[in-house]
PyMOL Python script that loads the backbone (N, CA, C, O; Angstrom):
from pymol import cmd

cmd.read_pdbstr("""\
ATOM      1  N   MET A   1       6.408   5.129  -9.531  1.00  0.00           N
ATOM      2  CA  MET A   1       5.198   5.337 -10.291  1.00  0.00           C
ATOM      3  C   MET A   1       3.965   5.131  -9.415  1.00  0.00           C
ATOM      4  O   MET A   1       2.953   5.812  -9.583  1.00  0.00           O
ATOM      5  N   SER A   2       4.055   4.201  -8.494  1.00  0.00           N
ATOM      6  CA  SER A   2       2.894   3.937  -7.646  1.00  0.00           C
ATOM      7  C   SER A   2       2.623   5.101  -6.699  1.00  0.00           C
ATOM      8  O   SER A   2       1.465   5.431  -6.442  1.00  0.00           O
ATOM      9  N   LYS A   3       3.673   5.725  -6.180  1.00  0.00           N
ATOM     10  CA  LYS A   3       3.461   6.890  -5.324  1.00  0.00           C
ATOM     11  C   LYS A   3       2.837   8.017  -6.126  1.00  0.00           C
ATOM     12  O   LYS A   3       1.991   8.753  -5.618  1.00  0.00           O
ATOM     13  N   GLN A   4       3.252   8.152  -7.383  1.00  0.00           N
ATOM     14  CA  GLN A   4       2.660   9.176  -8.235  1.00  0.00           C
ATOM     15  C   GLN A   4       1.185   8.874  -8.491  1.00  0.00           C
ATOM     16  O   GLN A   4       0.360   9.786  -8.498  1.00  0.00           O
ATOM     17  N   ALA A   5       0.851   7.609  -8.701  1.00  0.00           N
ATOM     18  CA  ALA A   5      -0.547   7.223  -8.898  1.00  0.00           C
ATOM     19  C   ALA A   5      -1.364   7.542  -7.652  1.00  0.00           C
ATOM     20  O   ALA A   5      -2.498   8.011  -7.752  1.00  0.00           O
ATOM     21  N   PHE A   6      -0.788   7.288  -6.476  1.00  0.00           N
ATOM     22  CA  PHE A   6      -1.474   7.609  -5.227  1.00  0.00           C
ATOM     23  C   PHE A   6      -1.696   9.113  -5.114  1.00  0.00           C
ATOM     24  O   PHE A   6      -2.794   9.563  -4.785  1.00  0.00           O
ATOM     25  N   MET A   7      -0.659   9.878  -5.385  1.00  0.00           N
ATOM     26  CA  MET A   7      -0.757  11.327  -5.244  1.00  0.00           C
ATOM     27  C   MET A   7      -1.734  11.916  -6.263  1.00  0.00           C
ATOM     28  O   MET A   7      -2.389  12.916  -5.972  1.00  0.00           O
ATOM     29  N   ASN A   8      -1.846  11.316  -7.454  1.00  0.00           N
ATOM     30  CA  ASN A   8      -2.807  11.787  -8.443  1.00  0.00           C
ATOM     31  C   ASN A   8      -4.240  11.613  -7.955  1.00  0.00           C
ATOM     32  O   ASN A   8      -5.119  12.395  -8.318  1.00  0.00           O
ATOM     33  N   LYS A   9      -4.476  10.602  -7.143  1.00  0.00           N
ATOM     34  CA  LYS A   9      -5.810  10.315  -6.598  1.00  0.00           C
ATOM     35  C   LYS A   9      -5.885  10.652  -5.112  1.00  0.00           C
ATOM     36  O   LYS A   9      -6.694  10.085  -4.379  1.00  0.00           O
ATOM     37  N   LYS A  10      -5.048  11.566  -4.682  1.00  0.00           N
ATOM     38  CA  LYS A  10      -4.932  11.907  -3.264  1.00  0.00           C
ATOM     39  C   LYS A  10      -6.274  12.283  -2.641  1.00  0.00           C
ATOM     40  O   LYS A  10      -6.580  11.847  -1.531  1.00  0.00           O
ATOM     41  N   LYS A  11      -7.075  13.083  -3.337  1.00  0.00           N
ATOM     42  CA  LYS A  11      -8.366  13.500  -2.787  1.00  0.00           C
ATOM     43  C   LYS A  11      -9.258  12.297  -2.525  1.00  0.00           C
ATOM     44  O   LYS A  11     -10.004  12.270  -1.546  1.00  0.00           O
ATOM     45  N   LEU A  12      -9.179  11.311  -3.395  1.00  0.00           N
ATOM     46  CA  LEU A  12      -9.988  10.104  -3.232  1.00  0.00           C
ATOM     47  C   LEU A  12      -9.546   9.313  -2.001  1.00  0.00           C
ATOM     48  O   LEU A  12     -10.376   8.907  -1.188  1.00  0.00           O
ATOM     49  N   PHE A  13      -8.238   9.098  -1.867  1.00  0.00           N
ATOM     50  CA  PHE A  13      -7.718   8.277  -0.775  1.00  0.00           C
ATOM     51  C   PHE A  13      -7.756   8.978   0.580  1.00  0.00           C
ATOM     52  O   PHE A  13      -7.840   8.320   1.617  1.00  0.00           O
ATOM     53  N   LEU A  14      -7.696  10.300   0.577  1.00  0.00           N
ATOM     54  CA  LEU A  14      -7.682  11.028   1.849  1.00  0.00           C
ATOM     55  C   LEU A  14      -9.031  11.654   2.169  1.00  0.00           C
ATOM     56  O   LEU A  14      -9.167  12.357   3.171  1.00  0.00           O
ATOM     57  N   GLY A  15     -10.014  11.410   1.340  1.00  0.00           N
ATOM     58  CA  GLY A  15     -11.334  12.000   1.521  1.00  0.00           C
ATOM     59  C   GLY A  15     -12.162  11.296   2.577  1.00  0.00           C
ATOM     60  O   GLY A  15     -11.636  10.556   3.407  1.00  0.00           O
ATOM     61  N   ASN A  16     -13.457  11.535   2.537  1.00  0.00           N
ATOM     62  CA  ASN A  16     -14.367  11.022   3.547  1.00  0.00           C
ATOM     63  C   ASN A  16     -15.026   9.705   3.157  1.00  0.00           C
ATOM     64  O   ASN A  16     -16.069   9.360   3.712  1.00  0.00           O
ATOM     65  N   LEU A  17     -14.457   8.972   2.235  1.00  0.00           N
ATOM     66  CA  LEU A  17     -14.998   7.669   1.862  1.00  0.00           C
ATOM     67  C   LEU A  17     -14.772   6.671   2.982  1.00  0.00           C
ATOM     68  O   LEU A  17     -13.902   6.864   3.831  1.00  0.00           O
ATOM     69  N   SER A  18     -15.545   5.620   2.983  1.00  0.00           N
ATOM     70  CA  SER A  18     -15.355   4.582   3.997  1.00  0.00           C
ATOM     71  C   SER A  18     -13.997   3.909   3.797  1.00  0.00           C
ATOM     72  O   SER A  18     -13.463   3.873   2.688  1.00  0.00           O
ATOM     73  N   ILE A  19     -13.463   3.389   4.871  1.00  0.00           N
ATOM     74  CA  ILE A  19     -12.159   2.722   4.813  1.00  0.00           C
ATOM     75  C   ILE A  19     -12.205   1.517   3.883  1.00  0.00           C
ATOM     76  O   ILE A  19     -11.224   1.228   3.199  1.00  0.00           O
ATOM     77  N   GLU A  20     -13.316   0.823   3.850  1.00  0.00           N
ATOM     78  CA  GLU A  20     -13.435  -0.352   2.981  1.00  0.00           C
ATOM     79  C   GLU A  20     -13.379   0.034   1.515  1.00  0.00           C
ATOM     80  O   GLU A  20     -12.757  -0.666   0.716  1.00  0.00           O
ATOM     81  N   LEU A  21     -14.016   1.128   1.150  1.00  0.00           N
ATOM     82  CA  LEU A  21     -13.983   1.585  -0.242  1.00  0.00           C
ATOM     83  C   LEU A  21     -12.582   2.054  -0.628  1.00  0.00           C
ATOM     84  O   LEU A  21     -12.118   1.796  -1.739  1.00  0.00           O
ATOM     85  N   LYS A  22     -11.917   2.738   0.286  1.00  0.00           N
ATOM     86  CA  LYS A  22     -10.537   3.166   0.043  1.00  0.00           C
ATOM     87  C   LYS A  22      -9.631   1.958  -0.163  1.00  0.00           C
ATOM     88  O   LYS A  22      -8.797   1.948  -1.069  1.00  0.00           O
ATOM     89  N   LYS A  23      -9.797   0.937   0.682  1.00  0.00           N
ATOM     90  CA  LYS A  23      -8.959  -0.264   0.572  1.00  0.00           C
ATOM     91  C   LYS A  23      -9.198  -0.970  -0.757  1.00  0.00           C
ATOM     92  O   LYS A  23      -8.246  -1.414  -1.399  1.00  0.00           O
ATOM     93  N   ARG A  24     -10.454  -1.077  -1.175  1.00  0.00           N
ATOM     94  CA  ARG A  24     -10.758  -1.718  -2.455  1.00  0.00           C
ATOM     95  C   ARG A  24     -10.145  -0.955  -3.612  1.00  0.00           C
ATOM     96  O   ARG A  24      -9.662  -1.556  -4.571  1.00  0.00           O
ATOM     97  N   THR A  25     -10.161   0.372  -3.526  1.00  0.00           N
ATOM     98  CA  THR A  25      -9.566   1.198  -4.570  1.00  0.00           C
ATOM     99  C   THR A  25      -8.054   1.008  -4.609  1.00  0.00           C
ATOM    100  O   THR A  25      -7.467   0.875  -5.683  1.00  0.00           O
ATOM    101  N   VAL A  26      -7.431   0.996  -3.443  1.00  0.00           N
ATOM    102  CA  VAL A  26      -5.984   0.775  -3.374  1.00  0.00           C
ATOM    103  C   VAL A  26      -5.627  -0.565  -4.007  1.00  0.00           C
ATOM    104  O   VAL A  26      -4.693  -0.656  -4.803  1.00  0.00           O
ATOM    105  N   LYS A  27      -6.372  -1.595  -3.648  1.00  0.00           N
ATOM    106  CA  LYS A  27      -6.059  -2.933  -4.134  1.00  0.00           C
ATOM    107  C   LYS A  27      -6.285  -3.067  -5.630  1.00  0.00           C
ATOM    108  O   LYS A  27      -5.547  -3.787  -6.303  1.00  0.00           O
ATOM    109  N   SER A  28      -7.286  -2.391  -6.159  1.00  0.00           N
ATOM    110  CA  SER A  28      -7.568  -2.547  -7.583  1.00  0.00           C
ATOM    111  C   SER A  28      -6.757  -1.595  -8.463  1.00  0.00           C
ATOM    112  O   SER A  28      -6.330  -1.977  -9.552  1.00  0.00           O
ATOM    113  N   VAL A  29      -6.541  -0.371  -8.007  1.00  0.00           N
ATOM    114  CA  VAL A  29      -5.855   0.614  -8.835  1.00  0.00           C
ATOM    115  C   VAL A  29      -4.360   0.662  -8.554  1.00  0.00           C
ATOM    116  O   VAL A  29      -3.546   0.506  -9.465  1.00  0.00           O
ATOM    117  N   LEU A  30      -4.000   0.875  -7.297  1.00  0.00           N
ATOM    118  CA  LEU A  30      -2.597   1.071  -6.959  1.00  0.00           C
ATOM    119  C   LEU A  30      -1.759  -0.186  -7.155  1.00  0.00           C
ATOM    120  O   LEU A  30      -0.662  -0.118  -7.711  1.00  0.00           O
ATOM    121  N   TRP A  31      -2.265  -1.335  -6.703  1.00  0.00           N
ATOM    122  CA  TRP A  31      -1.476  -2.553  -6.838  1.00  0.00           C
ATOM    123  C   TRP A  31      -1.279  -2.947  -8.294  1.00  0.00           C
ATOM    124  O   TRP A  31      -0.282  -3.593  -8.619  1.00  0.00           O
ATOM    125  N   SER A  32      -2.196  -2.578  -9.176  1.00  0.00           N
ATOM    126  CA  SER A  32      -1.985  -2.882 -10.590  1.00  0.00           C
ATOM    127  C   SER A  32      -0.812  -2.072 -11.138  1.00  0.00           C
ATOM    128  O   SER A  32      -0.080  -2.552 -12.003  1.00  0.00           O
ATOM    129  N   VAL A  33      -0.631  -0.852 -10.642  1.00  0.00           N
ATOM    130  CA  VAL A  33       0.516  -0.038 -11.052  1.00  0.00           C
ATOM    131  C   VAL A  33       1.795  -0.605 -10.444  1.00  0.00           C
ATOM    132  O   VAL A  33       2.807  -0.740 -11.131  1.00  0.00           O
ATOM    133  N   VAL A  34       1.749  -0.934  -9.162  1.00  0.00           N
ATOM    134  CA  VAL A  34       2.935  -1.427  -8.460  1.00  0.00           C
ATOM    135  C   VAL A  34       3.435  -2.741  -9.052  1.00  0.00           C
ATOM    136  O   VAL A  34       4.638  -2.933  -9.229  1.00  0.00           O
ATOM    137  N   LEU A  35       2.517  -3.629  -9.353  1.00  0.00           N
ATOM    138  CA  LEU A  35       2.902  -4.975  -9.774  1.00  0.00           C
ATOM    139  C   LEU A  35       2.867  -5.181 -11.293  1.00  0.00           C
ATOM    140  O   LEU A  35       2.852  -6.319 -11.763  1.00  0.00           O
ATOM    141  N   TYR A  36       2.854  -4.103 -12.048  1.00  0.00           N
ATOM    142  CA  TYR A  36       2.825  -4.220 -13.495  1.00  0.00           C
ATOM    143  C   TYR A  36       4.001  -5.073 -13.982  1.00  0.00           C
ATOM    144  O   TYR A  36       5.156  -4.783 -13.667  1.00  0.00           O
ATOM    145  N   ALA A  37       3.711  -6.096 -14.728  1.00  0.00           N
ATOM    146  CA  ALA A  37       4.698  -7.024 -15.300  1.00  0.00           C
ATOM    147  C   ALA A  37       5.494  -7.771 -14.241  1.00  0.00           C
ATOM    148  O   ALA A  37       6.615  -8.205 -14.507  1.00  0.00           O
ATOM    149  N   SER A  38       4.942  -7.927 -13.056  1.00  0.00           N
ATOM    150  CA  SER A  38       5.679  -8.581 -11.971  1.00  0.00           C
ATOM    151  C   SER A  38       5.951 -10.056 -12.245  1.00  0.00           C
ATOM    152  O   SER A  38       6.872 -10.636 -11.669  1.00  0.00           O
ATOM    153  N   GLU A  39       5.160 -10.663 -13.115  1.00  0.00           N
ATOM    154  CA  GLU A  39       5.403 -12.077 -13.402  1.00  0.00           C
ATOM    155  C   GLU A  39       6.749 -12.298 -14.105  1.00  0.00           C
ATOM    156  O   GLU A  39       7.231 -13.428 -14.182  1.00  0.00           O
ATOM    157  N   THR A  40       7.350 -11.225 -14.613  1.00  0.00           N
ATOM    158  CA  THR A  40       8.654 -11.361 -15.263  1.00  0.00           C
ATOM    159  C   THR A  40       9.808 -10.976 -14.340  1.00  0.00           C
ATOM    160  O   THR A  40      10.971 -11.071 -14.733  1.00  0.00           O
ATOM    161  N   TRP A  41       9.499 -10.542 -13.120  1.00  0.00           N
ATOM    162  CA  TRP A  41      10.539 -10.129 -12.192  1.00  0.00           C
ATOM    163  C   TRP A  41      11.254 -11.338 -11.607  1.00  0.00           C
ATOM    164  O   TRP A  41      10.668 -12.406 -11.427  1.00  0.00           O
ATOM    165  N   SER A  42      12.522 -11.143 -11.319  1.00  0.00           N
ATOM    166  CA  SER A  42      13.248 -12.072 -10.453  1.00  0.00           C
ATOM    167  C   SER A  42      13.205 -11.442  -9.070  1.00  0.00           C
ATOM    168  O   SER A  42      13.997 -10.556  -8.752  1.00  0.00           O
ATOM    169  N   MET A  43      12.276 -11.908  -8.260  1.00  0.00           N
ATOM    170  CA  MET A  43      12.011 -11.278  -6.967  1.00  0.00           C
ATOM    171  C   MET A  43      13.158 -11.535  -6.001  1.00  0.00           C
ATOM    172  O   MET A  43      13.486 -12.683  -5.698  1.00  0.00           O
ATOM    173  N   THR A  44      13.758 -10.464  -5.527  1.00  0.00           N
ATOM    174  CA  THR A  44      14.816 -10.565  -4.533  1.00  0.00           C
ATOM    175  C   THR A  44      14.256 -10.134  -3.183  1.00  0.00           C
ATOM    176  O   THR A  44      13.152  -9.596  -3.098  1.00  0.00           O
ATOM    177  N   GLN A  45      15.016 -10.372  -2.153  1.00  0.00           N
ATOM    178  CA  GLN A  45      14.602  -9.950  -0.817  1.00  0.00           C
ATOM    179  C   GLN A  45      14.467  -8.434  -0.757  1.00  0.00           C
ATOM    180  O   GLN A  45      13.567  -7.917  -0.095  1.00  0.00           O
ATOM    181  N   ALA A  46      15.357  -7.718  -1.447  1.00  0.00           N
ATOM    182  CA  ALA A  46      15.290  -6.253  -1.472  1.00  0.00           C
ATOM    183  C   ALA A  46      14.000  -5.787  -2.155  1.00  0.00           C
ATOM    184  O   ALA A  46      13.371  -4.831  -1.701  1.00  0.00           O
ATOM    185  N   ASP A  47      13.606  -6.455  -3.240  1.00  0.00           N
ATOM    186  CA  ASP A  47      12.347  -6.111  -3.914  1.00  0.00           C
ATOM    187  C   ASP A  47      11.157  -6.348  -3.001  1.00  0.00           C
ATOM    188  O   ASP A  47      10.228  -5.542  -2.954  1.00  0.00           O
ATOM    189  N   ARG A  48      11.190  -7.435  -2.292  1.00  0.00           N
ATOM    190  CA  ARG A  48      10.107  -7.770  -1.366  1.00  0.00           C
ATOM    191  C   ARG A  48       9.978  -6.693  -0.282  1.00  0.00           C
ATOM    192  O   ARG A  48       8.870  -6.291   0.072  1.00  0.00           O
ATOM    193  N   LYS A  49      11.116  -6.232   0.239  1.00  0.00           N
ATOM    194  CA  LYS A  49      11.104  -5.188   1.266  1.00  0.00           C
ATOM    195  C   LYS A  49      10.572  -3.877   0.706  1.00  0.00           C
ATOM    196  O   LYS A  49       9.847  -3.157   1.392  1.00  0.00           O
ATOM    197  N   ARG A  50      10.931  -3.564  -0.542  1.00  0.00           N
ATOM    198  CA  ARG A  50      10.427  -2.343  -1.169  1.00  0.00           C
ATOM    199  C   ARG A  50       8.916  -2.399  -1.343  1.00  0.00           C
ATOM    200  O   ARG A  50       8.225  -1.406  -1.116  1.00  0.00           O
ATOM    201  N   LEU A  51       8.403  -3.554  -1.745  1.00  0.00           N
ATOM    202  CA  LEU A  51       6.958  -3.707  -1.908  1.00  0.00           C
ATOM    203  C   LEU A  51       6.234  -3.570  -0.574  1.00  0.00           C
ATOM    204  O   LEU A  51       5.177  -2.945  -0.497  1.00  0.00           O
ATOM    205  N   GLU A  52       6.802  -4.153   0.471  1.00  0.00           N
ATOM    206  CA  GLU A  52       6.198  -4.035   1.796  1.00  0.00           C
ATOM    207  C   GLU A  52       6.255  -2.591   2.298  1.00  0.00           C
ATOM    208  O   GLU A  52       5.318  -2.111   2.936  1.00  0.00           O
ATOM    209  N   ALA A  53       7.357  -1.906   2.005  1.00  0.00           N
ATOM    210  CA  ALA A  53       7.471  -0.501   2.397  1.00  0.00           C
ATOM    211  C   ALA A  53       6.448   0.349   1.655  1.00  0.00           C
ATOM    212  O   ALA A  53       5.856   1.258   2.237  1.00  0.00           O
ATOM    213  N   MET A  54       6.239   0.062   0.384  1.00  0.00           N
ATOM    214  CA  MET A  54       5.237   0.778  -0.396  1.00  0.00           C
ATOM    215  C   MET A  54       3.841   0.556   0.178  1.00  0.00           C
ATOM    216  O   MET A  54       3.046   1.488   0.299  1.00  0.00           O
ATOM    217  N   GLU A  55       3.564  -0.686   0.524  1.00  0.00           N
ATOM    218  CA  GLU A  55       2.268  -1.019   1.112  1.00  0.00           C
ATOM    219  C   GLU A  55       2.042  -0.227   2.395  1.00  0.00           C
ATOM    220  O   GLU A  55       0.967   0.343   2.587  1.00  0.00           O
ATOM    221  N   MET A  56       3.039  -0.185   3.270  1.00  0.00           N
ATOM    222  CA  MET A  56       2.905   0.530   4.534  1.00  0.00           C
ATOM    223  C   MET A  56       2.794   2.037   4.300  1.00  0.00           C
ATOM    224  O   MET A  56       2.061   2.720   5.016  1.00  0.00           O
ATOM    225  N   TRP A  57       3.515   2.560   3.308  1.00  0.00           N
ATOM    226  CA  TRP A  57       3.429   3.974   2.977  1.00  0.00           C
ATOM    227  C   TRP A  57       1.994   4.340   2.592  1.00  0.00           C
ATOM    228  O   TRP A  57       1.469   5.367   3.021  1.00  0.00           O
ATOM    229  N   VAL A  58       1.375   3.492   1.785  1.00  0.00           N
ATOM    230  CA  VAL A  58      -0.001   3.740   1.351  1.00  0.00           C
ATOM    231  C   VAL A  58      -0.950   3.750   2.535  1.00  0.00           C
ATOM    232  O   VAL A  58      -1.756   4.668   2.681  1.00  0.00           O
ATOM    233  N   TRP A  59      -0.855   2.721   3.391  1.00  0.00           N
ATOM    234  CA  TRP A  59      -1.780   2.648   4.524  1.00  0.00           C
ATOM    235  C   TRP A  59      -1.585   3.817   5.488  1.00  0.00           C
ATOM    236  O   TRP A  59      -2.566   4.364   5.993  1.00  0.00           O
ATOM    237  N   THR A  60      -0.335   4.210   5.754  1.00  0.00           N
ATOM    238  CA  THR A  60      -0.110   5.321   6.675  1.00  0.00           C
ATOM    239  C   THR A  60      -0.588   6.639   6.078  1.00  0.00           C
ATOM    240  O   THR A  60      -1.159   7.465   6.790  1.00  0.00           O
ATOM    241  N   ARG A  61      -0.368   6.846   4.795  1.00  0.00           N
ATOM    242  CA  ARG A  61      -0.874   8.070   4.152  1.00  0.00           C
ATOM    243  C   ARG A  61      -2.393   8.095   4.165  1.00  0.00           C
ATOM    244  O   ARG A  61      -3.000   9.133   4.429  1.00  0.00           O
ATOM    245  N   MET A  62      -3.003   6.964   3.881  1.00  0.00           N
ATOM    246  CA  MET A  62      -4.450   6.885   3.826  1.00  0.00           C
ATOM    247  C   MET A  62      -5.066   7.183   5.200  1.00  0.00           C
ATOM    248  O   MET A  62      -6.128   7.800   5.287  1.00  0.00           O
ATOM    249  N   GLU A  63      -4.404   6.750   6.255  1.00  0.00           N
ATOM    250  CA  GLU A  63      -4.886   6.987   7.613  1.00  0.00           C
ATOM    251  C   GLU A  63      -4.391   8.314   8.198  1.00  0.00           C
ATOM    252  O   GLU A  63      -4.682   8.642   9.348  1.00  0.00           O
ATOM    253  N   LYS A  64      -3.643   9.067   7.394  1.00  0.00           N
ATOM    254  CA  LYS A  64      -3.115  10.384   7.811  1.00  0.00           C
ATOM    255  C   LYS A  64      -2.260  10.275   9.066  1.00  0.00           C
ATOM    256  O   LYS A  64      -2.387  11.076   9.992  1.00  0.00           O
ATOM    257  N   ILE A  65      -1.391   9.277   9.080  1.00  0.00           N
ATOM    258  CA  ILE A  65      -0.480   9.060  10.201  1.00  0.00           C
ATOM    259  C   ILE A  65       0.875   9.640   9.827  1.00  0.00           C
ATOM    260  O   ILE A  65       1.439   9.291   8.790  1.00  0.00           O
ATOM    261  N   SER A  66       1.391  10.509  10.654  1.00  0.00           N
ATOM    262  CA  SER A  66       2.697  11.113  10.421  1.00  0.00           C
ATOM    263  C   SER A  66       3.793  10.165  10.895  1.00  0.00           C
ATOM    264  O   SER A  66       3.591   9.383  11.824  1.00  0.00           O
ATOM    265  N   TRP A  67       4.949  10.241  10.252  1.00  0.00           N
ATOM    266  CA  TRP A  67       6.057   9.376  10.656  1.00  0.00           C
ATOM    267  C   TRP A  67       6.558   9.744  12.043  1.00  0.00           C
ATOM    268  O   TRP A  67       7.167   8.907  12.710  1.00  0.00           O
ATOM    269  N   VAL A  68       6.323  10.963  12.496  1.00  0.00           N
ATOM    270  CA  VAL A  68       6.776  11.374  13.831  1.00  0.00           C
ATOM    271  C   VAL A  68       5.889  10.800  14.928  1.00  0.00           C
ATOM    272  O   VAL A  68       6.240  10.878  16.105  1.00  0.00           O
ATOM    273  N   ASP A  69       4.740  10.222  14.561  1.00  0.00           N
ATOM    274  CA  ASP A  69       3.853   9.618  15.557  1.00  0.00           C
ATOM    275  C   ASP A  69       4.402   8.302  16.098  1.00  0.00           C
ATOM    276  O   ASP A  69       3.918   7.802  17.113  1.00  0.00           O
ATOM    277  N   LYS A  70       5.404   7.737  15.432  1.00  0.00           N
ATOM    278  CA  LYS A  70       6.062   6.499  15.871  1.00  0.00           C
ATOM    279  C   LYS A  70       5.052   5.363  16.075  1.00  0.00           C
ATOM    280  O   LYS A  70       5.065   4.689  17.105  1.00  0.00           O
ATOM    281  N   ILE A  71       4.187   5.163  15.091  1.00  0.00           N
ATOM    282  CA  ILE A  71       3.194   4.094  15.112  1.00  0.00           C
ATOM    283  C   ILE A  71       3.814   2.873  14.426  1.00  0.00           C
ATOM    284  O   ILE A  71       4.393   2.997  13.348  1.00  0.00           O
ATOM    285  N   SER A  72       3.696   1.712  15.036  1.00  0.00           N
ATOM    286  CA  SER A  72       4.287   0.503  14.455  1.00  0.00           C
ATOM    287  C   SER A  72       3.490   0.054  13.235  1.00  0.00           C
ATOM    288  O   SER A  72       2.324   0.414  13.077  1.00  0.00           O
ATOM    289  N   SER A  73       4.120  -0.723  12.391  1.00  0.00           N
ATOM    290  CA  SER A  73       3.461  -1.265  11.201  1.00  0.00           C
ATOM    291  C   SER A  73       2.272  -2.126  11.587  1.00  0.00           C
ATOM    292  O   SER A  73       1.231  -2.089  10.931  1.00  0.00           O
ATOM    293  N   GLU A  74       2.427  -2.898  12.645  1.00  0.00           N
ATOM    294  CA  GLU A  74       1.342  -3.762  13.092  1.00  0.00           C
ATOM    295  C   GLU A  74       0.117  -2.944  13.502  1.00  0.00           C
ATOM    296  O   GLU A  74      -1.017  -3.330  13.215  1.00  0.00           O
ATOM    297  N   GLU A  75       0.347  -1.821  14.168  1.00  0.00           N
ATOM    298  CA  GLU A  75      -0.770  -0.982  14.589  1.00  0.00           C
ATOM    299  C   GLU A  75      -1.451  -0.322  13.390  1.00  0.00           C
ATOM    300  O   GLU A  75      -2.674  -0.192  13.358  1.00  0.00           O
ATOM    301  N   VAL A  76      -0.656   0.092  12.410  1.00  0.00           N
ATOM    302  CA  VAL A  76      -1.236   0.670  11.191  1.00  0.00           C
ATOM    303  C   VAL A  76      -2.108  -0.364  10.499  1.00  0.00           C
ATOM    304  O   VAL A  76      -3.221  -0.056  10.071  1.00  0.00           O
ATOM    305  N   LEU A  77      -1.608  -1.591  10.387  1.00  0.00           N
ATOM    306  CA  LEU A  77      -2.377  -2.656   9.752  1.00  0.00           C
ATOM    307  C   LEU A  77      -3.656  -2.957  10.531  1.00  0.00           C
ATOM    308  O   LEU A  77      -4.684  -3.264   9.927  1.00  0.00           O
ATOM    309  N   GLN A  78      -3.610  -2.874  11.848  1.00  0.00           N
ATOM    310  CA  GLN A  78      -4.811  -3.069  12.664  1.00  0.00           C
ATOM    311  C   GLN A  78      -5.820  -1.963  12.408  1.00  0.00           C
ATOM    312  O   GLN A  78      -7.021  -2.222  12.335  1.00  0.00           O
ATOM    313  N   ARG A  79      -5.342  -0.732  12.271  1.00  0.00           N
ATOM    314  CA  ARG A  79      -6.248   0.399  12.045  1.00  0.00           C
ATOM    315  C   ARG A  79      -7.008   0.264  10.722  1.00  0.00           C
ATOM    316  O   ARG A  79      -8.174   0.645  10.628  1.00  0.00           O
ATOM    317  N   VAL A  80      -6.332  -0.285   9.699  1.00  0.00           N
ATOM    318  CA  VAL A  80      -7.000  -0.448   8.405  1.00  0.00           C
ATOM    319  C   VAL A  80      -7.580  -1.849   8.249  1.00  0.00           C
ATOM    320  O   VAL A  80      -8.116  -2.195   7.196  1.00  0.00           O
ATOM    321  N   ASN A  81      -7.467  -2.656   9.313  1.00  0.00           N
ATOM    322  CA  ASN A  81      -8.006  -4.016   9.307  1.00  0.00           C
ATOM    323  C   ASN A  81      -7.448  -4.828   8.142  1.00  0.00           C
ATOM    324  O   ASN A  81      -8.200  -5.415   7.364  1.00  0.00           O
ATOM    325  N   GLU A  82      -6.128  -4.854   8.033  1.00  0.00           N
ATOM    326  CA  GLU A  82      -5.424  -5.548   6.951  1.00  0.00           C
ATOM    327  C   GLU A  82      -4.293  -6.390   7.522  1.00  0.00           C
ATOM    328  O   GLU A  82      -3.868  -6.216   8.664  1.00  0.00           O
ATOM    329  N   ARG A  83      -3.825  -7.304   6.692  1.00  0.00           N
ATOM    330  CA  ARG A  83      -2.590  -8.030   6.947  1.00  0.00           C
ATOM    331  C   ARG A  83      -1.602  -7.567   5.893  1.00  0.00           C
ATOM    332  O   ARG A  83      -1.978  -6.878   4.944  1.00  0.00           O
ATOM    333  N   HIS A  84      -0.327  -7.945   6.055  1.00  0.00           N
ATOM    334  CA  HIS A  84       0.613  -7.658   4.975  1.00  0.00           C
ATOM    335  C   HIS A  84       0.081  -8.321   3.727  1.00  0.00           C
ATOM    336  O   HIS A  84      -0.406  -9.451   3.764  1.00  0.00           O
ATOM    337  N   SER A  85       0.177  -7.619   2.642  1.00  0.00           N
ATOM    338  CA  SER A  85      -0.397  -8.107   1.392  1.00  0.00           C
ATOM    339  C   SER A  85       0.210  -9.426   0.967  1.00  0.00           C
ATOM    340  O   SER A  85       1.428  -9.597   1.015  1.00  0.00           O
ATOM    341  N   GLY A  86      -0.619 -10.351   0.557  1.00  0.00           N
ATOM    342  CA  GLY A  86      -0.149 -11.621   0.034  1.00  0.00           C
ATOM    343  C   GLY A  86       0.508 -11.486  -1.311  1.00  0.00           C
ATOM    344  O   GLY A  86       1.207 -12.396  -1.758  1.00  0.00           O
ATOM    345  N   LYS A  87       0.296 -10.360  -1.968  1.00  0.00           N
ATOM    346  CA  LYS A  87       0.859 -10.133  -3.299  1.00  0.00           C
ATOM    347  C   LYS A  87       2.376 -10.193  -3.256  1.00  0.00           C
ATOM    348  O   LYS A  87       3.000 -10.691  -4.193  1.00  0.00           O
ATOM    349  N   THR A  88       2.981  -9.691  -2.180  1.00  0.00           N
ATOM    350  CA  THR A  88       4.427  -9.706  -2.110  1.00  0.00           C
ATOM    351  C   THR A  88       4.953 -11.118  -1.892  1.00  0.00           C
ATOM    352  O   THR A  88       6.124 -11.385  -2.158  1.00  0.00           O
ATOM    353  N   GLN A  89       4.113 -12.020  -1.415  1.00  0.00           N
ATOM    354  CA  GLN A  89       4.552 -13.377  -1.160  1.00  0.00           C
ATOM    355  C   GLN A  89       4.337 -14.288  -2.358  1.00  0.00           C
ATOM    356  O   GLN A  89       4.998 -15.322  -2.459  1.00  0.00           O
ATOM    357  N   THR A  90       3.434 -13.939  -3.272  1.00  0.00           N
ATOM    358  CA  THR A  90       3.132 -14.806  -4.392  1.00  0.00           C
ATOM    359  C   THR A  90       3.838 -14.388  -5.671  1.00  0.00           C
ATOM    360  O   THR A  90       3.646 -15.016  -6.712  1.00  0.00           O
ATOM    361  N   CYS A  91       4.645 -13.347  -5.613  1.00  0.00           N
ATOM    362  CA  CYS A  91       5.286 -12.838  -6.835  1.00  0.00           C
ATOM    363  C   CYS A  91       6.602 -13.541  -7.131  1.00  0.00           C
ATOM    364  O   CYS A  91       7.221 -13.208  -8.142  1.00  0.00           O
ATOM    365  N   GLY A  92       7.052 -14.434  -6.374  1.00  0.00           N
ATOM    366  CA  GLY A  92       8.379 -14.948  -6.623  1.00  0.00           C
ATOM    367  C   GLY A  92       8.449 -16.344  -6.830  1.00  0.00           C
ATOM    368  O   GLY A  92       9.534 -16.883  -7.050  1.00  0.00           O
TER     369      GLY A  92
END
""", "prot")
cmd.dss("prot")
cmd.show_as("cartoon", "prot")
cmd.util.cbc("prot")
cmd.orient("prot")
């Protein structure tokens, strides 16, 4: 559902807005979809990995980085001036 929410707002996330505005939008809109009812989840390691993968998917799409570019997760996070989201660490 979160990927669908991203794709519905694709023009917004891939447009010419500042990176800070895009990040704020991702954090307020996309994470609310991703973490809907998360307080009732029994967070497993697999769930945590899926959330981290979703986070990286969003940042790479937003920065228009292709998977064939072989860019590390750390470099993607540096480009968007982010750390791994704390949301995945506080949900369990």
